[in-house]
N, C-alpha and C positions, 0 to 999 in steps of 0.2 A: 504494500500500500504506500503510495507516494505522498509526499507532503502536499501536493496540489489537490489531493482528494479532500482536503479540509479547508477551512476558511482562511482568509488573509486579513490582517489588520492594516489600517492606514499606515503609509510609510512613516517611520520614525516613532511609532507607537508600540510600547511594550505590552505584553499580556496583562501585567499588573495595572498599567495605566488605563487599559481598556475597561477595567471593571469600575462600576459606580457603586455608591452605597446601597442602591436598590438591587444590586446584582443577585442576591439570594432569591428575591421574589421572581426576577426574570429567569435566572438560570435554573431554578428548581421548579419552574412552572411544570406541572404534571407530576412532580414528586413530592413537593412540600406538603400539599394538602392530602397526599396519599401515604404519608409516613405512618407506618404501623406503630402500635403503642410502644413496643420494645425499642424501635429505632428512635422515637422521640425521647424516650427515657434515657437511652444511652447517650444521645446528643446532649441532653440537659446535664447529665452527670459529667460529661467531658468538659463543658463550659463552666462548671463550678470551679475548677482549678486550672483548666487548660494545661494538662501535663505534657511533658515532652514526649513520653511514651505512653501509648494507650493500647491495650490488648483487648480485643472483642472476640469472644468465643461464642459463635452462634451456629446453630444446627444448619447443615446444608439445606438450601431451599428457602431460608427464612428472609433473605434480602440483605446480605452483608454488603453487596456492591452498592445498592441504593443508599444505605447508611453512609458508607465511605465517601460517596460522591457528594452527598449532602454536606458532610463535614468539610470536604474540600472546598465547596462553593462558599460556605460560611467563612472559612479561614481566608480565602482569596478576597472576599468582599471586605473583610475587616482589616485587610492589609497585614495580616499576621504572617502571611507567606507570599512568595512571588511566583513559585512554580510547583509542579506536582510530578513526582516520579512514582509510577506503579510497577511493582516487581511481581511477576506471575510465574507459575511453574512451567507453562508451555507457550509456544508461539500462538496457538489458537486462543488461549485465554487472554494474551495481551491484546489481540485484536478485538476480542469480546469486550474487554475493558474500554478500549478506545471508542467502540461503537456506543456503549452505554454512556460514557462520559459526554460524547458529542450531543446526545439527546438532552442533556441538561446544560449545554453551553460551555463545557470544559473540553478543550481540544488537545488530545494527546497524540503523539506520533508513535504508532506501533511499528513503523518501518525504520525506526532509528537504528543505525549501525555504529558500532564502536569506532569504525574508521572515520566517521564524520567528525568526531572530536568535540562537537558542541551541538546544543539544541537549536533548531531553527527558531527565529524570533517570533514567527506567527503561530507558535504552539504554546499552550500553557504548560506543557511538560511532555514526558515521554513514557512509553510503556515498554518494558524490557523483561527478559527472563532471568531467573537466578543464574543460569549457566552463562548468560551474556555478561552479567555483572562480574562473575567469578573470573572471566577471561581478562578483564581490564579494570580491576577495582580502583586503581589510582585515577583513571580517567573519570569514573563516576564520582569519586571523592572530590575531585576538582570541580566537576559540574555542580555537585551538591553544595559545595562550599562557596560557589560563586554567587549564589543568591539564596534567599530564605526558602527552604524547600520542605514540603511535606512529602515524606516517603510512605507509600502504602504498600505494605508487604502482604500480598495475598497468599493465603495458605502458608503462613509463616513457619509451620513445622517443617517445611522443606529446607529451611535454613540449616537443619542438622543432617540433611541427606548425605552430604559429602563434606569432608574437611575444607575443601577449596570453596564450597558454597558458603559455609558458615564464616570462614575467614574473610571471604570476599565481601559479603554484605556488611560485616563489622567494619572493615576498612573503608568501604565505599560510603556508608551512611552513618558512621560514627559521629560525624559533624552536622547531621541534619537538624534543622530547626525543630521539626516535629516528625514523629514516627507513629503511624497507625498500623498495628499488626492485626491481621484477620486470620481466623481459622475456623473451620467447621468441625475439626477433630483435634483438640488441643492435647494430644498425647502421642507418644512414639513407643514402639516396641523396645527401643534401645534407650541408653542413657545419654545420648549426645545432646548437649545443651542447645537450646534454640536461642539465637541471638536476639537481644533486646527484650527478652521475656524475663520477668522477675520470678525468682524461686525463693520460697520461704520454708524454713525448717519446721517440721511438725514435732509432736511429742516424741516420735520414734527417731528423730534426728534426720529423717529423710526429707530432702528439699523437694518441694512440689510446686509446679507452676500455679500462678494465681492470675486469673483474668480480671481485668478492671471492670468488665461487664460480661455476663454470661447469659445465654438464652438457649436452653436445652430443648431437645426434641419433645420431651413431655409437656413443657409449657407451650411450645409452639403448636403442638397437637391440640391442646385444650383451647388455644386462641383461634384455631381454625386456619393458622398460617401454613401448616403443612398437612399433607394427606396421611391418614392412617395406612399402614402397610399390612397386607396379608402375605405371609410366607407359605408357599405350598411346597412341601418337601417330598421328593420322590426317592424311593429306595429300589431294591431289586437285586437279583443274583448276577455276579460277575465271574467270568472265567478268563484266565490269561496264562501265557507261557513265559516263564522266567528265562533269563539269558543262559541258564544252565540246562534248559530244555524241560524243566519240570512244569507240569500244569497245576495251576492253583485255582481255587474257587472260594469265594466269600461273598457274603451279603454286604451291600454298600453300607459303610459305617459300622460294620461289625468286626473289623479286623482286630486281632489280638496284639499286633505290633504296628509301629509306625509304617514299616515297609508295606505290610499287607493292606493297611488302610489306604495308603497313598496309591498303591497300584490298582486297587479296586476302584478308587475314585477316578484315576486316569482312564481306566477301562470304560467307566460309565461315560466319560467325556469324549471318547474316541468317535470321530465323525462317521466312521464306517460301521459302528455298532448299532444296536437297536434302541439303547437307552435314550440317547440324545434326540434322535428323530421322534420318539414317542413323546418326550417332554416338549419338544418344539411344536408338535401337533396339538397337544393340550394347551400350550400357551397361545397358539394361534386361535383356537376355539375361544379361549378366554378373551382375547383381544377383540374378536368378533362380537362377543357379548357386550363388552365395554363400549364399543363403537356404536352400539344401538342407542346409548345414552350420551356418549361423548364422540361425535362423528369423526373428529380429527385425531383421536387417541392413537398413539404409536407404541411400538414395542422395541426393546433393545436387548440384544444378546451380547453378553460380555464374555469374550473368549480368552484363553490362556496365551495363545500365540497366533501368528498369521496363518499357519497351516490349518489349525483348527477353525479359525474364523472363516476361511474360504470353504472348508467342509460344511460348516453350519449354514453358510449362505447358499450353498448348493442344495442342502436339505430343505431350507425354507422355499427355495425356488420350486422344488418338486411339490411341496405342501400347498403353496399359495398360487403357483402359476405366475408369479411376478418376481423380478429381481429385487432383493433387498439392497439397501445402501450398505456398502462395505467400506470400513475405515480401518486401515491396518498400520498407519504410521502418522507421525506428527509432521505433516507436510502441508503446503499451501492448498494443494488439491483436496487433502483430507479436511481442512478447515472449511473449504467451500462445500464439500459434501455434507458436513455436519450442519452448516448454516442452512443449506437448501432443505435438509430433512426437518430441521427445527421449524421452518416457516411453511412447510408443505403439509400434505395429508397422507403420504405413503405409509404403509403398514410397518415395515421392519427395518431396523439398522443393526448390523453386526460389527462389532469393534473389538479391539484388543484392549489397550490401557488408556487410550486417549480420552475417552469419555467417562473415565472412572472418577474424575475429580473436576469440580468447578464448571464444567460445560453446562450451559443453561438450555434445556430442551423441555419447557413446561408441559408439552403435550404427551410426554412419556407416561404411560399408565400400566404397562406390563413389561416385566423384565425376566430374563433367564440368566441366572448366575452360573455360567458354564465355564468356570475357571477354578483352578486348584489353589488360588490365593486365599489364605484364611487369617490374615492379620486383622486385628480390630480396625486399624487405620484404613486399610484398603476396603474392607467390607462396609464400613460406615460411609466412606466416600462413594462407593458404588451404589449403595441404597439411596444416598442423597440425590442421585440423578432422578429419582422417581417420586420424591415426596413434595415437590413444589406444587402448591395448591393454586388453582385458578378460580375455583368456585367451591362452595361448601358441598359436601356430599361425595366428592371424588375419592375413590379408594385405589391405591396402588397394589398390584399383585406381582410378587416376585417368586419365580420357580427356582428351586435350588436342590442340590443333592442332599439326601438325608444323612449327613455326616455330623457327628456330635459337635465338632468345633463350630460349624456354621449354624447349627440349631441353637447353640448356646449364645452366639453373637446375635442371632435374630431375637432371641428371648430377652436379651439385655439391651435392645435398641434404645430404650429410653434412659439408660444409665448414663450419667454425665461423668466424664473422665478428666483427669488432669495428668500432666506429664511429670513423672517423678525421676529425680536424680538420686545418686548415692545408693541405688538399690543393690542387694546382693545379686549374684548371677541369676537367680530365679527366686521369685516369691510366690506365695499363694495367690495374690491378686493377679500377678502376671500369668499364672497358670490358668486362672479362670478367664483371662482375656484371650489367651492363645490356645492353640490346639493342645489339649492336655497330654495326649500321648506323645506328641512331638516334643513338648517341653521335658517330659520324663526321659525320653531318649537322648536329648541334648545333655541332660544332667549326667546320664550314665555313659556319656562319651560316644554315643552313636554318631556315625558319619552324617554330616549335614547333607551329603550328596546321596544318601542311601536311596531316597525316593526317585532318584534320577537314573538308577540302573536300567539297562536296556531290558525291555520286555515286550511281548507281542499280545495285544488284546485278541481274544478268541471270540467271545460272545458276551452280550449284556442284555438284560431284560429289565424293564421299568415297571414299577407299581407305585400307585399313589399311597403315600405313607401317612402323612399328618399335616395339619395346618397350625401355624403359629400366628397369634394376633394379640398385640399389646402385651406380650409376655406370657400369655396363656396358651395352652396347647389343646388342640381339638383333634380327636382321632376320627379319621374317615378312611381307614385302610381299604383300598379297592384296586382292582386291576385297571390298567389304563384302558380307556375306551368303554368301560362299563357304565350302566346308568348311575351308579353311586358316584363315580368320578364326575361325570357330566352334570349331575344334579348339583354337585357342590360348586364347580367352577362357573356355573351359570349365575352366580350372585350378580345382581345389577351393578352398574358402574356408579350410580348416584345414591348413596346411603349415608346417613349420619353415623359416626362411630358407634354410638350405643345401639343403633339399628343393626349394624354389621354384627356386633357381638350377640345380640338376641337371635339373629338369623343363624349364626354359627351354632349356638346352643340348641336351637330347634332342630337343625339338621343333624347334629351329632346325636341327639336323643332319638330322632327318627331312624338313623342308620343303626344305632345300638339295638333298637327294637327289631329291626330286620335281621341283623346278624344273630341276635338271641333266638329268633324264631327258626333260624337255620342251624342252631346248635353251635354257632361259631363263638369264639371268645372275642371280647372287645379289644381293640388295639391297646398295647401297653404304652404308658407315657414315657417321656424322655428320661434316660438314666434309670429306668426301672427294671430292665432285664438283668439277669445275673452277669451276662457277658459285659454289658456296659458298666455295671457297677464295679466289677472286678478291674476293668481297665482304668476307670477313673480313680479307684482306690490306689492301685499300683502307681499311677502317675503322681498322686498326692504324696504317697509314701516316698517316692523318689525325690521329690522336692524337699520334704522334711528331712530326709537323710542328708541331702546336700547342705541344708542350712545348719543342721545340728552336728554334722560330722559322725553320726551314728550309722552303723550298717543297716541295710534295709530290714534284715531279719529282726534286729532289735526294735525298730520302729513298729513292725507288725506285732511283735510280742507285747510291746507296751500298749498298743491299741487293744489287743485281746484282753489284757489285764484290766484296762479301764472300762471297756464296753462289753466284755464277755463274749462268749461264743467260740465256735471251733475255728480251725485255720481257714484261710480264705477259700480254698476249693470246696469246703463243706459248709460254708456260711450261707445263711439265707439273705434275701434282699434286705430285710429289715436290719439284720446284724451288720451287713456291709454298710448300709446307710448310716448307722450309728457311728461307725468308725470314720466315715467321710465327714460327718458333721463335726466330730472332734477335731479333725485336721483343719477344716474350714474355719472353725472358731479359734484356732491356734491354741488349743487346750493341752497340747503335749509339752 
């Protein structure tokens, strides 16, 4: 995007001189009167003290960009700053920022290159990426110091992604007049400090990030700012061949080890298998149902890599008869495809990582989480693509593999997190945030690359397992394509959250009566099978052993002494749960 794509000021007039005292009213026309309650509250809190650093942690989809641009227009109008620099994670996002800023009269140059050496006079500022700043931090430090600058650090947790990024933005913006840090997920899986974020020690001595203003998913949901999300989890039997030639078989999410769980998961996601096409067909049926109430609703499939993305696109082509939009890299052509999809009415887009964070596509209503990524950060950002509400009653639906780590993240969607430093190598909180079995294997020294060993998927079958809604679980176990499955996913697209819950309860009761009439047992809830309980208990024991320096056997013995019951292989679900509760409470 060239500079000529934006406005030009009269010769000899700077961006700051162009602004009049009435600028906030003119520039924020279309946003000022539409400020949400949290945005107005955060703005008011900022101007009580006008701090140099201000961290806002607001759930994805709640309107962080609108808040930041309103603050920028106010500061420009009050002559508190002369220019604005926005730092974003990707090229697409810096263009998205420039477009949003132009709508309120703030003109940013998203095409700025480090080789230019200076900002063009006819812009209020620039939009750059973290990587771009890291390449020439001294240049950006000089530009920042040459005039009073507001630096907006979008998704600031990326400042800890790489040492060069963190060092780069510290050097570049250490002298900024004002810094506004934004994040939808103010936590990281590691302990890399995030620049310009304040950390405060707690009673346990662990320093934890503290936002100046926080707006979590739970509050945003009650305010009607974001949509409620229904997670539809699909399980099934998987069969694959290891690199040694052995054939393995396991239920999805039922593996006893990290390797088995990971390979069953990868088998399910294989484009040539039966699991992913079955889930895509169910998701497309759901999208059709939603589009009856929301005609422009779209769907997004998030893939692990380009090979899988192309395979999923081919499967959707066979299912729908139309080509989905395919986004496989962070390029200008990809940004154009995303923008066209966002403003259009086509049904599906398939992407790798590019749309997992920050990209604004409000019409997304159905998602397929077809990736093996399971960190809280990635999951929250991916879900954040679907929660932006346009009108009350819209409900987002996300299809995902029935894997304990993902189900736990879905159940904890409303939980607000902070970023903690000074942690031990692994803690119980971290275990509950990450894949439990993977955390245990890391503690025991398992190879981080174990899940990447070569293997060949043989076959996979999908079955509808369960639904998660606002932290509650609803059992609707059914084979794909049966009346039970279709009856559930036919929930209309426009319902209030309490109506969704009531409908889920009614349908669960109705199916329970049907399965009871056929003599079948009702589906078991999360972490209630012996296999799942044993796996979770062993993971927690591994963490406790690492923290305390005790052998695993001693931890198990201590648990038996305190909670009673036989050794793990002979223990009941209730006995295992009692030991799990002891570990979660830190009672050992």
